[in-house]
C-alpha positions in Angstrom: -47.2 -9.2 -51.5 -46.3 -12.8 -50.3 -48.2 -14.2 -53.4 -46.1 -12.0 -55.7 -42.8 -13.1 -54.1 -43.8 -16.8 -54.5 -44.6 -16.3 -58.1 -41.3 -14.5 -58.7 -39.4 -17.3 -57.1 -41.2 -19.9 -59.2 -40.5 -17.9 -62.4 -36.8 -17.7 -61.6 -36.6 -21.4 -60.9 -38.2 -22.2 -64.2 -35.7 -19.9 -66.0 -32.8 -21.7 -64.4 -34.1 -25.1 -65.5 -34.4 -23.9 -69.1 -30.9 -22.4 -69.1 -29.4 -25.6 -67.6 -31.1 -27.7 -70.2 -29.9 -25.5 -73.0 -26.3 -25.7 -71.7 -26.5 -29.4 -71.4 -27.6 -29.7 -75.0 -24.8 -27.5 -76.5 -21.9 -28.5 -74.2 -20.9 -31.7 -76.1 -21.0 -29.8 -79.4 -18.9 -27.0 -78.0 -16.3 -29.3 -76.6 -16.0 -31.2 -79.8 -15.6 -27.9 -81.7 -12.9 -26.7 -79.3 -11.1 -30.0 -79.6 -11.2 -30.0 -83.4 -10.4 -26.4 -83.7 -7.9 -25.2 -81.0 -6.7 -21.5 -80.9 -3.6 -22.2 -83.0 -5.1 -24.7 -85.5 -6.2 -24.1 -89.0 -9.9 -23.3 -89.7 -11.7 -26.4 -90.8 -13.6 -24.5 -93.5 -10.8 -23.1 -95.6 -7.5 -24.1 -93.9 -6.7 -20.5 -93.0 -4.9 -19.9 -89.7 -6.9 -18.5 -86.8 -6.3 -16.2 -83.8 -2.7 -15.6 -82.8 -1.4 -18.2 -85.3 -2.8 -16.0 -88.1 -0.9 -13.0 -86.7 2.4 -14.9 -86.7 1.8 -16.2 -90.2 1.0 -12.7 -91.4 4.3 -11.4 -90.0 6.1 -14.3 -91.8 4.5 -13.4 -95.1 5.6 -9.8 -94.6 9.2 -11.0 -94.1 9.0 -13.2 -97.1 7.8 -10.3 -99.3 10.8 -8.1 -98.3 12.9 -7.6 -101.4 16.6 -8.5 -101.6 19.3 -5.8 -101.4 20.2 -6.3 -105.0 16.6 -5.8 -106.1 16.1 -2.7 -104.0 19.4 -1.0 -105.2 19.4 -2.1 -108.8 19.2 1.6 -110.0 21.6 2.9 -107.3 25.3 3.6 -107.3 27.1 1.4 -104.7 29.9 2.8 -102.5 31.5 -0.2 -100.9 33.2 0.1 -97.6 32.9 -0.3 -93.8 29.1 0.0 -94.1 28.1 -0.2 -97.8 26.2 2.8 -99.1 23.9 3.0 -102.1 23.1 6.4 -103.7 19.8 6.6 -105.6 20.1 9.8 -107.6 16.6 9.6 -109.0 14.9 9.3 -105.6 17.5 11.4 -103.7 18.0 8.6 -101.2 21.1 7.2 -99.5 20.7 3.6 -98.5 22.8 2.1 -95.7 23.6 -1.6 -95.6 24.0 -2.9 -92.0 25.8 -6.2 -91.5 27.4 -5.7 -88.1 25.1 -6.4 -85.1 25.8 -5.6 -81.5 29.3 -4.6 -82.5 30.5 -1.3 -81.1 32.1 1.3 -83.5 33.0 5.0 -83.4 30.4 7.6 -84.5 32.0 11.0 -84.9 30.3 14.2 -86.2 31.9 17.5 -87.3 31.2 20.8 -88.9 33.5 21.1 -92.1 31.8 24.3 -93.3 30.8 26.7 -90.5 29.2 30.1 -90.0 32.4 32.2 -90.0 32.1 34.0 -86.7 34.4 33.1 -83.7 32.0 34.9 -81.4 29.1 32.6 -82.4 31.3 29.5 -82.0 30.3 27.5 -85.1 33.7 27.4 -86.8 34.9 25.5 -89.8 36.5 22.1 -88.8 34.8 22.0 -85.4 34.5 18.6 -84.0 31.1 17.4 -82.7 30.3 14.7 -80.2 32.3 11.4 -80.2 30.1 8.4 -79.5 30.5 4.6 -79.2 27.5 3.1 -80.8 26.1 -0.2 -82.1 23.2 -1.5 -84.2 20.6 -3.7 -82.6 17.7 -5.3 -84.5 14.2 -6.1 -83.1 12.1 -7.5 -85.9 11.9 -5.0 -88.7 13.2 -2.2 -86.5 16.9 -1.3 -86.2 18.1 0.9 -83.4 21.4 2.8 -83.3 22.3 2.8 -79.6 24.9 4.8 -77.8 26.7 3.0 -75.0 26.9 4.7 -71.6 30.7 4.6 -70.9 30.5 7.0 -67.9 29.5 4.1 -65.7 31.2 0.7 -66.1 32.2 -2.5 -64.4 35.7 -3.4 -65.6 35.6 -7.0 -64.6 35.3 -10.5 -66.1 32.1 -11.1 -64.1 29.2 -10.9 -66.6 26.5 -10.5 -63.9 28.4 -7.5 -62.5 28.7 -5.9 -65.9 25.0 -6.5 -66.6 24.0 -4.9 -63.3 25.8 -1.7 -64.1 24.6 -1.7 -67.7 21.0 -2.1 -66.5 21.3 0.6 -63.8 22.3 3.5 -66.1 20.4 4.5 -69.3 21.8 4.2 -72.8 20.6 6.4 -75.7 18.8 5.2 -78.8 20.0 7.9 -81.3 17.9 6.7 -84.2 15.4 4.1 -85.4 15.5 2.6 -88.9 13.1 0.3 -90.7 14.1 -2.7 -92.8 13.6 -2.0 -96.5 15.5 -5.1 -97.9 17.5 -7.9 -96.5 19.6 -10.9 -97.3 20.7 -13.7 -95.0 19.5 -14.5 -91.4 20.6 -14.2 -87.8 24.0 -12.7 -87.1 24.8 -13.0 -90.9 21.9 -10.9 -92.0 22.5 -7.9 -94.2 19.7 -5.3 -93.8 19.2 -2.3 -96.0 17.7 0.9 -94.5 16.9 4.4 -95.7 19.5 6.6 -93.9 18.7 9.8 -95.8 16.8 11.4 -93.0 19.4 10.3 -90.4 22.2 12.0 -92.3 20.2 15.1 -93.1 19.3 15.9 -89.5 21.1 18.5 -87.4 23.6 16.6 -85.4 25.6 19.7 -84.3 22.8 21.6 -82.6 23.2 24.7 -84.7 19.9 26.4 -83.6 20.8 25.9 -79.9 24.1 27.6 -80.4 22.6 30.5 -82.3 19.9 31.0 -79.6 22.5 30.8 -76.8 24.5 33.6 -78.4 21.4 35.6 -79.0 21.7 35.5 -82.8 18.0 34.7 -83.5 15.5 31.9 -83.6 16.5 29.4 -86.3 15.1 26.0 -87.5 16.3 23.4 -90.0 14.6 23.8 -93.4 14.5 20.3 -95.0 13.6 21.8 -98.3 17.0 23.4 -98.6 19.0 20.4 -97.3 20.8 17.8 -99.4 23.6 15.3 -99.3 27.1 16.6 -100.2 28.3 13.9 -102.5 31.7 15.3 -103.1 32.7 14.3 -99.5 30.5 11.2 -99.2 33.0 8.4 -99.5 33.6 4.8 -98.2 36.7 3.0 -97.1 37.4 -0.5 -95.7 37.4 0.7 -92.0 35.4 3.9 -92.1 32.3 5.3 -93.8 32.0 9.1 -94.4 28.8 11.0 -95.2 28.4 14.8 -95.5 25.3 16.9 -95.9 24.5 20.5 -96.7 22.0 21.9 -94.2 20.2 25.2 -94.3 18.7 26.9 -91.2 16.0 29.6 -91.6 15.3 32.1 -88.9 14.0 35.4 -87.6 15.4 38.2 -85.5 18.9 37.7 -86.7 21.7 39.1 -84.5 24.5 41.3 -85.7 27.1 38.6 -85.7 25.0 36.6 -88.1 24.4 39.7 -90.3 28.2 40.3 -90.4 29.1 37.0 -91.9 26.1 35.8 -94.0 24.9 37.2 -97.4 21.3 36.6 -96.4 21.0 36.5 -92.6 17.6 34.8 -92.6 19.3 31.8 -94.2 22.4 30.1 -92.8 23.8 27.2 -94.8 26.6 25.0 -93.4 27.8 21.4 -93.8 27.8 18.6 -91.3 29.9 15.4 -91.5 29.2 11.9 -90.2 31.9 9.2 -89.7 31.4 5.6 -88.9 34.8 4.2 -87.9 35.8 0.7 -86.8 37.4 0.7 -83.4 41.2 0.0 -83.3 42.4 -3.5 -82.3 43.4 -4.3 -78.7 46.9 -3.3 -77.5 46.4 0.3 -76.4 48.1 0.9 -73.0 46.3 3.6 -71.0 48.2 6.0 -68.8 46.9 7.0 -65.4 46.1 10.8 -65.3 48.5 13.0 -63.4 47.2 16.5 -62.7 50.7 17.8 -62.8 51.0 16.9 -66.5 49.9 19.1 -69.4 47.5 16.5 -70.8 43.7 16.5 -70.7 42.1 13.5 -69.0 39.1 11.2 -69.3 37.2 9.7 -66.4 34.5 7.1 -65.6 33.1 5.3 -62.6 34.1 1.7 -62.2 31.6 -0.1 -60.0 33.8 -3.2 -59.8 36.4 -1.3 -57.8 37.3 -2.6 -54.4 35.9 -0.5 -51.6 39.4 0.5 -50.5 40.1 2.2 -53.9 38.6 5.3 -55.6 35.6 4.5 -57.7 36.4 7.2 -60.2 39.1 6.3 -62.7 41.1 9.0 -64.5 43.4 8.4 -67.5 45.4 10.7 -69.8 43.9 11.4 -73.2 46.7 10.8 -75.7 47.4 9.4 -79.2 48.1 5.8 -79.7 51.7 6.1 -80.8 53.9 3.0 -81.1 57.4 2.8 -82.5 58.2 0.6 -85.4 61.7 0.2 -83.9 61.4 0.3 -80.1 65.2 0.3 -79.6 65.6 3.6 -81.6 65.6 7.0 -80.0 63.4 8.2 -82.8 61.3 5.9 -84.9 58.4 6.0 -87.4 55.1 5.1 -85.9 53.0 2.0 -86.4 49.7 2.8 -88.1 47.1 0.7 -86.2 44.4 1.3 -88.8 46.2 1.5 -92.2 43.0 1.1 -94.2 41.2 4.2 -92.8 41.1 7.4 -94.6 44.4 9.3 -94.6 44.7 11.7 -91.7 46.8 14.2 -93.7 50.1 13.5 -92.0 52.8 12.2 -94.3 54.9 10.8 -91.5 55.0 10.9 -87.7 58.1 10.1 -85.7 57.9 9.0 -82.1 60.5 9.8 -79.5 61.4 8.3 -76.2 59.2 10.8 -74.3 56.0 9.5 -75.9 
C-alpha cells in the first residue's frame, strides 16, 4: 500500500512538471497575441472587428441601413399636421412620424359611433380616458409613456421632483419600432407603423359588455379598418378614427335589441393627439359648496403644516378679449386646433 502511494505521488509530480513546462513555452506567445489583438481590436487576419466591438459595429450597420422617411413613404399619401401621418392604401398601413421627444401632449380617446343602448353604456360621443403622454426613444424602440399626475412635487427642486417620479409608476401604453428615420438626437424624425396601435380597442368595449352581462366578446382584427373620412391632421392636433368589430357569444337581450346581428358589434373609436395649451391658465381652488366638479392630486413638496392633497375646480379656460367689458368674446388659446363647433363664446364677469 505504501509503495502504491509513493508511486502515485511521483506520477503526480511528473505531471506537474510537464504542465509547468508547457505553460512556460506558450506564455510568451499568448501574451504577444493578446497584446496585438485586444478584445476591441480588429482581427489581424481579415480586419474584421471582434467580440463586443463587432456587436457595436453591427448595430451601427443596421442604423445605416434604415431607409429615409421619403423613401419609406414614396407611395403613401401624406397628411401633414401636429404629427405627420402617411396613409399607404396598398398595404393598408398608417405611418406616424414622430419628431417631438420627451414633450408631453394630450392623448384623448372617444367613441363617435356607439352600440345604441343606454343600459349598456356605450353611447355615441362618449369620451374615453384623457392622458398626458410623451414619446421616448431607446435605440430602435419608441415608447408612448403616460405620466403619473396623481403624485407630484410642485417645486423648483429637480431632486425632489425626481424622487416623486421614481417612487410612483408610469405606464408605457405602446411600443413602436423604427421603420425609417432622418436627422439625429433631439432633431430626429422617426417613422413608425402605427396601424396596430390605432386599430386596438382603447375604449374597453368587451369589458363593458361583460359587466352588463351582454355576452363574451373579443376584437376581430379581420373586420377592423381605419376610418379615413375622419382621419385628419391639423397644426396642433392629429385625429385618427377606426372601425372596430367585436365578435361574441351568449349575447344579452340589450345587444339583441339594438344590433342587426347580435354576434357582431361594429363601432368606431377615435384617437386625438393634441398639443398642450400655452402657460397662463389660472387654477381655482375647489370649493365643495360650488356646483363644479374637481380634480385632485398629492403634492409631496407640501410643507408638513398644509394638506398634502390639492383640490382644484375643473373649468374651461375662458379669458376675455376685453377685460373691462361686462360681456366679451373669448380668447382662443389654441386657434389652430380643429374647430370645436362653437361659432362664438361670450364670457361674463361671473366666469
